[in-house]
C-alpha positions as CSV (number, residue, x, y, z in Angstrom):
1,M,28.7,-3.1,20.2
2,A,27.4,-6.6,19.6
3,N,24.1,-6.9,17.8
4,S,24.0,-3.3,16.5
5,I,22.6,-2.6,13.1
6,T,24.2,-0.1,10.8
7,I,21.7,1.5,8.4
8,V,23.0,1.7,4.8
9,K,21.5,2.0,1.4
10,D,20.4,-1.2,-0.3
11,K,20.1,-3.2,2.9
12,V,18.8,-6.2,1.0
13,K,19.8,-7.0,-2.6
14,R,17.0,-7.4,-5.1
15,I,16.6,-10.8,-6.7
16,E,15.8,-10.5,-10.4
17,L,13.5,-12.8,-12.3
18,E,16.5,-14.3,-14.2
19,E,18.2,-15.3,-11.0
20,S,15.1,-16.9,-9.4
21,T,13.9,-20.5,-9.2
22,G,11.1,-22.5,-7.7
23,I,8.4,-20.6,-5.7
24,V,10.2,-17.3,-6.2
25,K,10.2,-17.6,-10.0
26,D,6.6,-18.7,-10.0
27,V,5.5,-15.7,-7.9
28,L,7.6,-13.2,-9.8
29,L,6.3,-14.5,-13.1
30,D,2.7,-14.1,-11.8
31,I,3.4,-10.5,-10.6
32,K,5.0,-9.7,-14.0
33,Q,2.0,-11.1,-15.8
34,Q,-0.5,-9.2,-13.7
35,K,1.3,-5.9,-13.2
36,G,3.4,-5.8,-16.4
37,S,6.6,-5.5,-14.4
38,I,8.0,-6.7,-11.0
39,P,8.2,-3.9,-8.4
40,N,11.4,-3.7,-6.3
41,L,9.4,-4.5,-3.2
42,F,8.8,-8.1,-4.5
43,K,12.3,-8.5,-5.8
44,T,13.5,-7.6,-2.3
45,L,11.1,-10.0,-0.6
46,A,12.2,-12.8,-2.9
47,H,14.9,-13.8,-0.4
48,K,12.1,-15.3,1.7
49,P,9.9,-17.3,-0.7
50,Q,7.0,-17.8,1.8
51,I,7.0,-14.1,2.7
52,L,7.0,-13.2,-1.0
53,R,4.2,-15.5,-1.8
54,S,2.0,-14.6,1.2
55,T,2.6,-10.8,0.6
56,W,1.6,-11.1,-3.0
57,N,-1.5,-13.3,-2.2
58,R,-2.6,-11.0,0.6
59,M,-2.2,-7.9,-1.6
60,Q,-4.2,-9.5,-4.4
61,S,-6.9,-10.6,-2.0
62,I,-7.3,-7.2,-0.3
63,M,-6.9,-4.9,-3.3
64,K,-9.3,-6.6,-5.7
65,D,-12.6,-5.0,-6.6
66,E,-15.2,-6.3,-4.1
67,K,-17.4,-4.2,-1.8
68,L,-15.0,-1.2,-2.0
69,P,-13.8,-0.4,-5.6
70,A,-10.2,-1.1,-6.3
71,K,-9.5,2.5,-7.2
72,V,-10.8,3.7,-3.8
73,K,-8.5,1.1,-2.1
74,K,-5.6,2.5,-4.1
75,L,-6.5,6.0,-2.9
76,V,-6.5,4.7,0.7
77,A,-3.1,3.1,0.1
78,L,-1.8,6.4,-1.1
79,R,-3.1,8.3,1.9
80,V,-1.8,5.7,4.4
81,S,1.6,5.9,2.7
82,I,1.6,9.7,2.8
83,L,0.7,9.7,6.5
84,N,3.6,7.2,7.1
85,N,6.0,9.2,5.0
86,A,6.8,6.1,2.9
87,E,8.2,7.5,-0.3
88,Y,8.4,4.1,-2.2
89,C,4.7,3.5,-1.6
90,I,3.7,7.1,-2.2
91,N,5.4,7.0,-5.6
92,A,3.9,3.6,-6.5
93,H,0.3,4.5,-5.5
94,Y,0.5,8.0,-7.0
95,N,1.5,6.6,-10.4
96,G,-1.1,3.9,-10.2
97,L,-3.8,6.3,-9.4
98,M,-2.9,8.5,-12.3
99,Q,-3.1,5.4,-14.6
100,V,-6.7,4.8,-13.4
101,G,-7.7,8.4,-14.1
102,Y,-7.0,10.6,-11.0
103,P,-5.6,13.9,-12.2
104,P,-2.4,15.1,-10.5
105,E,-4.1,18.1,-9.0
106,V,-6.5,15.8,-7.1
107,L,-3.6,13.6,-5.9
108,E,-1.7,16.7,-4.8
109,Q,-4.6,17.8,-2.7
110,V,-4.8,14.3,-1.2
111,R,-1.1,14.6,-0.3
112,E,-2.0,17.8,1.6
113,G,-5.1,16.2,3.3
114,D,-7.5,18.3,1.3
115,Y,-10.4,16.1,0.0
116,Q,-12.7,18.7,-1.6
117,L,-12.0,17.4,-5.2
118,L,-13.0,13.9,-4.3
119,T,-16.4,12.3,-4.2
120,E,-18.3,12.5,-0.9
121,I,-17.6,8.9,-0.1
122,E,-13.9,9.1,-1.0
123,A,-13.6,12.2,1.2
124,R,-15.4,10.4,4.2
125,I,-13.2,7.4,3.7
126,L,-9.9,9.4,3.7
127,E,-11.0,11.4,6.7
128,F,-11.5,8.1,8.5
129,V,-8.1,6.8,7.2
130,D,-6.4,9.9,8.6
131,K,-7.6,9.1,12.1
132,A,-7.4,5.3,11.8
133,T,-3.8,5.4,10.6
134,N,-2.2,7.7,13.2
135,N,-4.7,7.9,16.1
136,F,-6.8,4.7,15.9
137,W,-7.2,4.7,19.6
138,E,-9.3,7.9,19.3
139,L,-11.9,6.4,17.0
140,A,-15.4,6.7,18.4
141,D,-18.8,5.5,17.3
142,D,-19.4,8.8,15.6
143,D,-16.4,8.2,13.3
144,F,-18.0,4.9,12.1
145,E,-21.4,6.4,11.8
146,E,-20.0,9.3,9.6
147,L,-18.2,6.7,7.5
148,A,-21.5,5.0,6.8
149,L,-20.0,1.7,5.4
150,Q,-21.5,-1.7,5.6
151,E,-19.6,-4.3,7.7
152,E,-17.9,-5.9,4.7
153,E,-16.8,-2.5,3.3
154,L,-15.4,-1.6,6.7
155,L,-13.4,-4.8,6.9
156,E,-12.0,-4.2,3.5
157,L,-11.0,-0.6,4.4
158,V,-9.3,-1.7,7.6
159,A,-7.5,-4.5,5.7
160,V,-6.1,-1.9,3.2
161,I,-5.0,0.3,6.1
162,D,-3.3,-2.6,7.8
163,L,-1.6,-4.0,4.6
164,F,-0.1,-0.7,3.6
165,S,0.9,0.4,7.1
166,G,3.0,-2.7,7.2
167,L,4.4,-2.4,3.7
168,N,5.2,1.2,4.3
169,R,7.5,0.1,7.1
170,V,9.1,-2.7,5.1
171,T,9.9,-0.3,2.2
172,A,11.1,2.5,4.5
173,I,13.2,0.4,6.9
174,L,14.9,-1.5,4.0
175,N,15.2,1.7,2.0
176,I,13.8,0.0,-1.1
177,E,14.6,2.0,-4.2
178,K,11.6,3.5,-6.0
179,D,10.6,1.7,-9.2
């Protein structure tokens, strides 16, 4: 059949820093400097320099400490990835949250949708994330009132949900190998 796609492992080869030039090399070096290593997601996106650069810039912009703390945003990214069954992102966010002090037992409860070990605001945010990720059309005024976030905080939260919903699909569809 013409135009059919066969799904195989390693759908897109990763480009390593040593192989890169120009924009790709600049972005990969920036990622390495800021993260200490270059995740496979970015090595995969390196085939398209503008997508690589815009994804990295968008991630930095959305995930920085602003109205919502960066660690809460990472918790949101984990929960979105769990809901989307995106193993690459689950692994990355789980490890990242352990590095910022979340104990494994808390993260395991988050995996199960149990938020009793979280702070009140973290629990409210993740309850909103659960609905916003999979059933956003069911969100009602009460959901926003219970969330009790300021406008800028809400915009940051929705941006995190959007960013990782998309990246979950990229990593799952392309079957990107866990770091």
